[in-house]
C-alpha positions in Angstrom: -98.9 -21.8 -17.5 -101.6 -23.9 -15.8 -102.7 -23.2 -12.3 -103.4 -26.1 -10.0 -106.4 -25.5 -7.7 -105.6 -26.2 -4.0 -107.7 -29.1 -2.8 -110.0 -28.2 0.1 -112.1 -30.3 2.4 -115.3 -29.7 4.3 -117.0 -31.0 7.5 -120.8 -31.3 7.8 -122.5 -31.4 11.2 -122.0 -35.1 11.6 -118.2 -34.9 11.1 -118.0 -31.8 13.4 -119.7 -33.8 16.2 -117.2 -36.6 15.7 -114.3 -34.2 16.1 -115.4 -31.8 18.9 -117.5 -32.7 22.0 -119.8 -29.6 22.0 -123.5 -30.1 21.7 -126.6 -28.0 21.8 -126.9 -25.3 23.1 -123.1 -24.8 22.9 -122.3 -26.2 19.5 -121.8 -23.0 17.6 -120.7 -24.2 14.1 -123.1 -25.6 11.5 -120.5 -26.6 9.0 -116.8 -26.0 8.1 -115.8 -25.5 4.5 -112.6 -24.6 2.5 -110.5 -26.6 4.9 -106.8 -26.6 4.0 -105.2 -29.0 6.5 -102.8 -27.2 8.9 -103.5 -23.9 7.3 -107.0 -22.5 7.3 -110.8 -23.1 7.3 -114.1 -21.3 7.1 -116.8 -22.1 9.7 -120.5 -21.2 9.1 -122.9 -20.3 11.9 -126.5 -19.6 11.0 -127.8 -17.3 13.8 -131.5 -18.0 14.5 -134.0 -16.4 16.9 -134.8 -19.7 18.7 -131.3 -19.9 20.3 -131.5 -19.7 24.1 -129.1 -16.8 24.6 -131.6 -14.4 23.0 -134.1 -14.7 25.9 -131.7 -12.6 28.0 -129.2 -11.0 25.5 -131.2 -8.7 25.1 -135.0 -8.9 25.5 -136.5 -7.0 22.6 -133.1 -6.5 21.0 -131.5 -9.9 20.3 -127.7 -9.6 19.8 -125.5 -12.7 19.4 -122.9 -12.4 22.3 -119.4 -11.5 21.3 -117.9 -14.2 23.5 -120.0 -16.7 21.6 -118.5 -15.4 18.3 -115.0 -16.0 19.7 -116.1 -19.5 20.9 -117.5 -20.2 17.4 -114.1 -19.1 15.9 -112.4 -21.5 18.3 -114.7 -24.4 17.4 -114.0 -23.8 13.8 -110.2 -23.9 14.6 -110.8 -27.2 16.5 -112.5 -28.8 13.5 -109.6 -27.6 11.3 -107.1 -29.3 13.7 -109.3 -32.4 13.9 -109.4 -32.7 10.2 -105.7 -32.0 9.9 -104.7 -34.6 12.5 -107.4 -37.2 11.6 -109.0 -36.9 15.1 -112.6 -37.9 14.3 -113.9 -40.4 16.9 -110.7 -40.2 18.9 -111.9 -38.2 21.9 -109.5 -35.3 21.5 -110.3 -32.1 23.3 -109.2 -28.5 22.6 -108.9 -25.9 25.4 -108.4 -22.2 25.2 -105.0 -21.0 26.5 -105.3 -17.3 25.5 -107.3 -14.8 23.6 -105.6 -11.7 22.3 -106.6 -8.6 20.3 -110.3 -9.4 20.3 -112.3 -6.7 18.7 -116.0 -6.4 17.9 -117.0 -4.3 14.9 -120.7 -4.9 14.3 -123.8 -6.5 15.9 -124.7 -10.0 14.9 -128.5 -10.6 15.0 -130.9 -13.4 14.2 -131.0 -14.0 10.5 -127.3 -13.3 10.0 -124.9 -16.0 8.7 -121.5 -15.8 10.3 -118.6 -16.8 8.2 -115.6 -17.4 10.4 -112.2 -17.7 8.7 -109.5 -19.1 10.9 -105.8 -19.3 9.9 -103.0 -21.2 11.7 -100.2 -19.0 12.8 -98.4 -21.8 14.6 -99.3 -25.4 15.0 -98.5 -29.1 14.6 -97.9 -30.1 18.2 -100.0 -29.7 21.4 -100.2 -25.9 21.3 -101.7 -24.1 18.3 -102.1 -20.4 17.6 -104.7 -19.0 15.3 -106.0 -15.7 13.9 -109.7 -15.5 13.2 -112.2 -13.2 11.5 -116.0 -13.4 11.7 -117.9 -11.7 9.0 -121.5 -11.2 8.0 -122.1 -10.6 4.3 -118.5 -9.5 3.9 -118.6 -7.0 6.8 -116.2 -7.6 9.7 -118.1 -8.5 12.9 -115.3 -9.7 15.1 -111.6 -10.6 15.1 -109.2 -12.2 17.5 -106.0 -14.1 17.9 -106.2 -17.1 20.2 -104.1 -20.0 21.4 -105.4 -23.5 22.2 -104.0 -26.7 23.6 -104.8 -30.1 22.2 -105.5 -32.8 24.8 -104.7 -35.8 22.7 -106.2 -39.2 23.7 -103.7 -41.8 25.0 -103.3 -44.6 22.5 
């Protein structure tokens, strides 16, 4: 029996910026890989010391804020939806509706590479529900379920 590999897609920073409106310093995803439309994707965030949040969180002990990990998961999900619905250059926006079961398991510090896996629990219309996990070198850093609403452009 021959197994057929599932085709996956990816989004570089240029495509990400064509899908979501976020820009520095709030664009928190460097690339998205392993995109299976309407199902799942993996976002990558390279955490670097020169990011502005580290001047105050915390001086002398830089820790990437947990709320920004959740935001990075949401941005990964928005790119997944954007690829799934062919929304590049269409001005769509995605807004949080709810965050549930958020848990933080390990510190994320400069030099870490966050791998954020998001999976669709429910989607296809205006409201989507996701589960997300953020890991560093295979170790769970954070997890959450979240709901988002698509604000689709009028055509």
